[in-house]
C-alpha positions as CSV (number, residue, x, y, z in Angstrom):
1,M,46.0,108.4,196.3
2,N,45.4,107.7,192.7
3,P,47.6,104.8,191.5
4,L,48.6,106.7,188.4
5,V,49.8,109.7,190.4
6,L,51.6,107.4,192.8
7,Q,53.3,105.6,189.9
8,I,54.4,109.1,188.4
9,I,55.8,110.1,191.7
10,V,57.6,106.8,192.3
11,A,59.1,107.1,188.7
12,G,60.1,110.6,189.3
13,V,61.8,109.8,192.6
14,M,63.5,106.9,191.0
15,E,64.7,109.0,188.2
16,L,66.1,111.5,190.6
17,L,67.9,108.8,192.6
18,V,69.2,106.8,189.5
19,A,70.1,109.7,187.3
20,P,73.1,110.8,189.3
21,L,74.2,107.2,189.7
22,V,73.8,106.7,185.8
23,V,75.7,109.9,185.2
24,A,78.5,108.9,187.6
25,I,78.8,105.5,185.9
26,M,78.9,107.1,182.4
27,V,81.6,109.6,183.5
28,K,83.7,106.7,184.9
29,L,83.3,104.7,181.7
30,F,83.7,107.4,179.3
31,G,86.4,109.2,181.3
32,R,88.5,106.0,181.1
33,R,87.9,105.8,177.4
34,L,88.8,109.5,176.9
35,D,92.0,108.9,179.0
36,H,92.7,105.9,176.8
37,F,92.1,107.9,173.7
38,D,94.5,110.7,174.9
39,E,97.1,108.1,175.7
40,K,96.8,106.6,172.3
41,R,97.0,110.0,170.7
42,E,100.1,110.9,172.6
43,L,101.6,107.5,171.7
44,A,100.9,108.2,168.1
45,R,102.5,111.6,168.2
46,V,105.6,110.2,169.8
47,E,105.8,107.5,167.2
48,R,105.4,110.0,164.4
49,A,108.2,112.1,165.9
50,E,110.4,109.1,166.1
51,E,109.6,108.1,162.5
52,K,110.5,111.6,161.3
53,K,113.7,111.4,163.2
54,R,114.6,108.0,161.7
55,E,113.6,109.4,158.2
56,G,115.9,112.3,158.9
57,K,118.8,110.1,159.8
58,Q,118.1,108.0,156.7
59,R,118.2,111.1,154.4
60,D,121.4,112.1,156.0
61,A,122.9,108.8,155.4
62,E,121.8,108.7,151.8
63,R,123.1,112.4,151.3
64,N,126.5,111.4,152.7
65,I,126.7,108.3,150.5
66,I,125.8,110.4,147.4
67,L,128.4,113.0,148.4
68,A,131.0,110.2,148.7
69,I,130.2,108.9,145.3
70,A,130.3,112.3,143.8
71,R,133.6,113.0,145.4
72,T,135.0,109.7,144.1
73,M,133.8,110.5,140.7
74,L,135.4,113.9,140.8
75,L,138.8,112.6,141.9
76,D,138.7,109.8,139.4
77,N,137.9,112.3,136.6
78,Y,140.8,114.5,137.8
79,E,143.3,111.6,138.0
80,K,142.2,110.5,134.4
81,C,142.5,114.0,133.0
82,V,145.9,114.6,134.7
83,N,147.2,111.2,133.4
84,K,146.2,111.8,129.8
85,G,147.4,115.4,130.0
86,Y,144.2,117.4,128.9
87,Y,140.7,118.2,129.9
88,S,138.1,118.2,127.1
89,I,135.2,120.4,126.7
90,D,132.7,117.6,127.2
91,E,134.6,116.5,130.4
92,R,134.6,120.1,131.7
93,E,130.8,120.3,131.2
94,V,130.1,116.9,133.1
95,Y,132.7,117.9,135.7
96,A,131.2,121.4,136.3
97,K,127.7,120.0,136.7
98,L,128.8,117.4,139.2
99,Y,131.1,119.8,141.0
100,D,128.3,122.4,141.3
101,E,125.9,119.8,142.7
102,Y,128.6,118.5,145.1
103,K,129.3,122.0,146.4
104,K,125.6,122.8,146.8
105,D,125.0,119.7,148.9
106,G,127.9,120.6,151.2
107,G,130.8,118.9,149.7
108,N,134.2,120.6,150.2
109,G,137.8,119.9,150.9
110,I,140.3,118.7,148.4
111,I,137.8,118.9,145.6
112,D,138.1,122.6,145.6
113,M,141.8,122.4,145.1
114,I,141.6,119.8,142.3
115,A,138.8,121.8,140.6
116,D,141.2,124.6,140.2
117,R,144.1,122.4,139.0
118,I,141.9,120.5,136.4
119,R,140.7,123.8,134.9
120,K,144.3,124.7,134.0
121,L,144.8,121.6,131.8
122,P,144.7,122.1,128.1
123,L,141.5,121.3,126.1
124,E,143.1,119.0,123.6
125,P,145.6,116.2,123.8
126,P,149.3,117.4,123.7
127,D,149.9,115.4,120.5
128,S,147.2,117.3,118.6
129,E,149.2,120.6,119.1
130,E,152.2,119.1,117.0
131,D,150.0,118.7,113.9
């Protein structure tokens, strides 16, 4: 047999024998890498979900703090106006804006009651009516 033909036949047989082995090894190697990639992707998804949850809790905490500050400001303004006996136009404007935002963001309770009371106060100091 011609040595060149024999060499081609041996190379072909070797390729047929080795190719499945090479494919099996590649599948094993790349399969592990793909599994590892899927695990990393799932871990990243879980971490993103946890981060969103933490951010949501942080936003809720900030919102609650802002509502508490607004409530305190509204109560202080009410007390100040009741003590002085009147509720000026400028104070009404500021109070109305703060009150509206407070209500939009979910604030409620005693603030509704005092908002009604403060609106009933006169616009000018009681002394100015005597002049």
